[in-house]
C-alpha positions as CSV (number, residue, x, y, z in Angstrom):
1,M,60.1,207.0,156.5
2,V,58.8,206.6,152.9
3,Q,57.0,209.9,153.0
4,V,60.1,211.6,154.2
5,L,62.0,210.0,151.4
6,N,59.4,211.2,148.8
7,V,58.2,207.9,147.6
8,H,55.2,208.1,145.2
9,G,54.1,204.5,145.7
10,I,55.1,200.9,146.3
11,E,53.9,197.4,145.3
12,I,55.0,194.1,146.6
13,F,54.2,190.9,144.8
14,H,54.7,187.3,146.0
15,N,53.8,184.4,143.8
16,S,52.4,186.9,141.3
17,D,49.8,188.2,143.9
18,I,50.0,191.7,145.3
19,I,50.6,191.4,149.1
20,F,51.1,195.1,149.7
21,R,50.3,198.2,147.8
22,R,50.2,201.9,148.9
23,M,50.3,205.2,147.1
24,W,51.4,208.3,148.9
25,H,51.0,210.5,145.8
26,D,48.6,210.2,142.8
27,D,48.6,206.9,141.1
28,I,49.8,208.3,137.8
29,R,52.8,207.9,135.5
30,Y,56.1,209.3,136.7
31,P,59.5,209.6,135.0
32,I,61.4,206.3,135.4
33,Y,64.8,207.7,134.1
34,S,67.3,204.9,133.5
35,A,64.7,202.1,134.1
36,T,64.0,202.9,130.5
37,K,67.1,201.0,129.6
38,S,65.6,197.7,130.7
39,F,62.8,198.2,128.1
40,T,65.5,198.9,125.5
41,A,67.1,195.6,126.4
42,T,63.7,193.9,126.1
43,A,63.2,195.3,122.7
44,V,66.6,193.8,121.6
45,G,65.5,190.5,123.0
46,I,62.3,190.5,121.1
47,A,64.1,191.5,117.9
48,E,66.7,188.8,118.4
49,D,63.9,186.2,119.0
50,E,62.5,187.3,115.6
51,G,65.9,187.0,113.9
52,R,66.2,190.7,113.2
53,I,69.3,191.4,115.3
54,S,72.1,189.5,117.0
55,V,73.9,190.6,120.1
56,D,77.1,189.0,118.7
57,A,77.0,191.1,115.5
58,P,78.8,194.5,115.3
59,L,76.4,197.2,116.3
60,S,77.6,199.2,113.3
61,E,75.7,196.7,111.1
62,Y,72.5,198.3,112.3
63,L,73.5,201.9,111.8
64,E,73.0,204.1,108.7
65,K,76.0,203.9,106.5
66,K,76.2,207.7,106.0
67,Y,77.1,208.1,109.7
68,L,79.8,205.4,109.6
69,Q,81.3,206.9,106.4
70,N,81.8,210.2,108.1
71,M,83.8,208.7,111.0
72,P,87.6,209.2,111.0
73,E,89.1,206.0,109.6
74,N,91.0,205.0,112.7
75,L,87.8,205.3,114.8
76,R,85.6,203.5,112.3
77,Q,87.8,200.5,112.1
78,D,87.8,200.0,115.9
79,F,84.1,201.0,116.4
80,C,83.0,198.4,113.7
81,K,84.5,195.6,115.8
82,L,82.2,196.4,118.8
83,T,79.3,194.0,119.2
84,V,75.8,194.9,120.4
85,R,76.6,192.9,123.5
86,R,79.4,195.3,124.4
87,F,77.0,198.2,124.5
88,L,74.3,196.2,126.3
89,T,76.8,195.5,129.1
90,M,78.2,199.0,129.3
91,S,81.6,197.8,128.5
92,V,82.6,200.5,126.0
93,S,84.7,203.2,127.5
94,G,85.3,206.8,126.5
95,Y,81.8,208.3,126.1
96,P,80.3,211.2,128.0
97,F,77.4,210.4,130.2
98,R,74.7,211.7,127.8
99,P,74.6,212.5,124.1
100,S,74.6,216.1,122.8
101,G,74.6,218.2,119.7
102,D,72.0,218.7,116.9
103,D,72.4,215.1,115.7
104,W,73.4,212.9,118.7
105,L,74.4,210.0,116.6
106,E,76.7,212.0,114.4
107,T,78.3,213.7,117.4
108,I,78.9,210.4,119.2
109,L,80.6,208.8,116.3
110,Q,83.1,211.7,116.1
111,I,84.2,211.2,119.7
112,N,87.8,210.1,120.1
113,A,86.9,207.2,122.3
114,D,89.3,204.4,123.2
115,Y,87.4,201.4,121.8
116,S,90.2,199.0,122.8
117,R,89.3,199.1,126.5
118,T,86.8,196.6,127.9
119,S,85.7,197.8,131.3
120,F,82.4,198.9,132.9
121,S,81.5,202.4,131.9
122,Y,78.0,203.5,132.7
123,T,76.6,206.0,130.1
124,N,73.4,206.9,128.4
125,V,75.2,206.9,125.1
126,S,75.5,203.1,125.1
127,A,71.8,202.6,125.6
128,Y,71.0,205.3,123.0
129,L,73.2,203.4,120.4
130,V,71.5,200.1,121.2
131,G,68.1,201.7,120.8
132,I,69.0,203.1,117.4
133,A,70.4,199.7,116.3
134,C,67.3,197.9,117.4
135,E,65.0,200.4,115.8
136,N,66.8,200.1,112.5
137,A,66.8,196.3,112.8
138,A,63.0,196.4,113.5
139,G,62.5,198.5,110.4
140,G,60.7,201.4,111.9
141,N,59.8,203.4,115.0
142,L,60.7,201.3,118.0
143,T,57.7,202.4,120.1
144,E,55.3,201.3,117.3
145,Y,57.3,198.0,117.0
146,L,56.9,197.3,120.7
147,N,53.2,198.3,121.0
148,S,51.7,194.9,120.0
149,R,54.8,192.9,121.0
150,L,55.5,194.3,124.5
151,F,53.5,197.3,125.7
152,E,50.0,196.0,125.0
153,P,50.6,192.5,126.4
154,L,52.1,194.2,129.6
155,E,49.0,196.4,129.8
156,I,51.1,199.6,129.2
157,R,48.9,201.7,127.0
158,N,50.7,204.4,124.8
159,P,53.7,205.0,127.1
160,Q,55.3,208.4,126.9
161,C,58.9,208.0,125.5
162,Q,61.7,210.4,124.6
163,Y,63.2,210.7,121.1
164,D,66.2,212.6,119.7
165,F,65.9,215.5,117.3
166,Q,65.7,213.1,114.3
167,G,62.8,211.2,115.9
168,R,64.8,208.2,117.0
169,F,64.0,206.4,120.3
170,Y,66.3,207.6,123.0
171,G,66.6,204.2,124.7
172,A,68.4,205.4,127.9
173,T,65.8,207.5,129.7
174,G,62.6,209.5,129.1
175,M,59.8,207.0,129.7
176,Y,56.9,207.7,132.2
177,L,55.2,204.8,133.9
178,T,53.0,204.0,136.9
179,V,54.3,201.8,139.7
180,H,52.2,198.9,138.4
181,E,53.3,199.3,134.8
182,L,57.0,199.0,136.0
183,S,56.0,196.0,138.1
184,N,54.7,194.3,135.0
185,L,58.1,194.4,133.3
186,G,59.6,192.8,136.5
187,Q,56.9,190.1,136.3
188,L,57.8,189.3,132.7
189,Y,61.4,188.6,133.7
190,L,60.5,186.8,136.9
191,Q,58.4,184.5,134.9
192,N,61.2,183.9,132.3
193,G,59.5,185.8,129.5
194,I,55.9,185.0,130.1
195,F,53.2,187.4,131.2
196,N,49.5,186.5,131.7
197,N,50.2,183.0,130.4
198,K,51.5,184.4,127.1
199,R,55.1,184.1,126.0
200,I,56.4,187.6,125.1
201,L,60.2,186.9,125.3
202,S,62.3,183.8,125.0
203,E,63.4,182.2,128.3
204,K,67.0,182.3,126.9
205,W,66.9,186.1,126.6
206,A,65.2,186.6,130.0
207,N,68.0,184.6,131.6
208,E,70.9,186.2,129.6
209,A,69.7,189.7,130.2
210,T,69.4,189.4,133.9
211,K,72.5,187.3,134.8
212,L,75.9,188.7,135.7
213,Q,77.6,189.7,132.5
214,I,80.2,192.2,133.9
215,D,81.4,193.2,137.3
216,N,81.1,196.7,138.6
217,P,81.5,198.5,142.0
218,D,77.8,198.0,142.7
219,G,77.9,194.3,142.2
220,G,77.3,193.5,138.6
221,Y,75.4,194.2,135.4
222,G,73.5,192.2,132.8
223,Y,71.9,193.7,129.6
224,F,70.7,197.0,131.1
225,F,69.7,195.2,134.3
226,W,71.6,195.5,137.6
227,R,72.7,192.3,139.3
228,N,73.4,191.9,143.0
229,G,73.8,188.4,144.4
230,S,70.6,186.4,144.1
231,H,68.4,189.3,142.8
232,F,68.4,191.6,139.9
233,S,66.8,195.0,139.4
234,I,65.4,197.6,137.0
235,S,66.7,201.0,138.2
236,G,66.3,204.7,137.7
237,K,68.5,207.4,139.2
238,W,66.2,208.9,141.8
239,G,64.3,206.1,143.3
240,Q,62.7,204.3,140.4
241,K,63.2,200.6,141.2
242,C,61.9,197.1,140.6
243,L,63.7,194.5,142.6
244,I,63.2,190.9,141.5
245,Y,64.0,187.9,143.7
246,P,63.6,184.7,141.6
247,Q,64.3,182.3,144.4
248,K,61.6,183.9,146.6
249,N,59.2,184.6,143.7
250,L,59.1,188.2,145.1
251,I,59.0,191.6,143.4
252,I,59.3,195.0,145.1
253,T,58.6,198.0,143.0
254,Y,58.5,201.6,144.0
255,L,58.7,205.0,142.3
256,G,59.8,208.2,143.9
257,N,61.7,211.4,143.5
258,M,64.6,210.9,145.9
259,T,67.4,213.1,144.8
260,E,69.4,212.5,147.9
261,H,68.2,209.4,149.7
262,S,67.3,206.8,147.1
263,G,69.9,204.4,148.7
264,K,68.0,204.4,152.0
265,M,64.8,203.3,150.3
266,Q,66.6,200.6,148.5
267,S,68.1,199.4,151.8
268,V,64.6,199.2,153.3
269,A,63.3,197.2,150.4
270,E,66.3,194.8,150.4
271,S,66.0,194.3,154.2
272,F,62.3,193.4,153.8
273,A,63.2,190.9,151.0
274,E,65.9,189.3,153.1
275,S,63.5,188.7,156.0
276,Y,60.6,187.6,153.9
């Protein structure tokens, strides 16, 4: 079935040991699409641990003032009330699915969005804004900031990332990883912020990011992590998935290019986890 579904490869971990691994295609990096968002959330967690950013502060505090000054007054007042947490939980309504224009940030801040509504609204724009805010809080290129703090400890060497036309980290999509590299992020959260016996992320952030923060039709959402009952997941749009089951100490990671049947592969993985 997995070959029919166009799965590149799969890994299953139990108690941090690989109990099954198979590659049907080359063991190389593949696009992980929206699974990138979970790395953006992790960047915010690291920056908050260092006192550089707060999820309870307005996101506008971490944007360049020239962009805010160019906003229509009525939009600016409401936008500046929105916390980083609101964007992390996808609870800001009124944005298109993806940014556009020559300067994405400028275009986004001119959108006549209804900032008064608090409801789940999945969009790459929210993750893009969080990535920019975190990058500014970190004081430089976000990939460089994460190299020694996250990527190198997770054994992810020089990951390919996407940037906007001004060179800012996209934050929503655009990363390429191997199956094992994506598994390592799952291991970090399964182990409450520790990887290879080294603390990378506070336990508080690991728990906050992956717990239910807002309901949605697919179960629920944390900080760029999907939540469904007793497990949470890192997810890309066409079959890029890391399913984490804390109570079973189990991780199932797979990458594929399933433009039509990604739900079937997820059902297979979830059925295995339920029976394990």
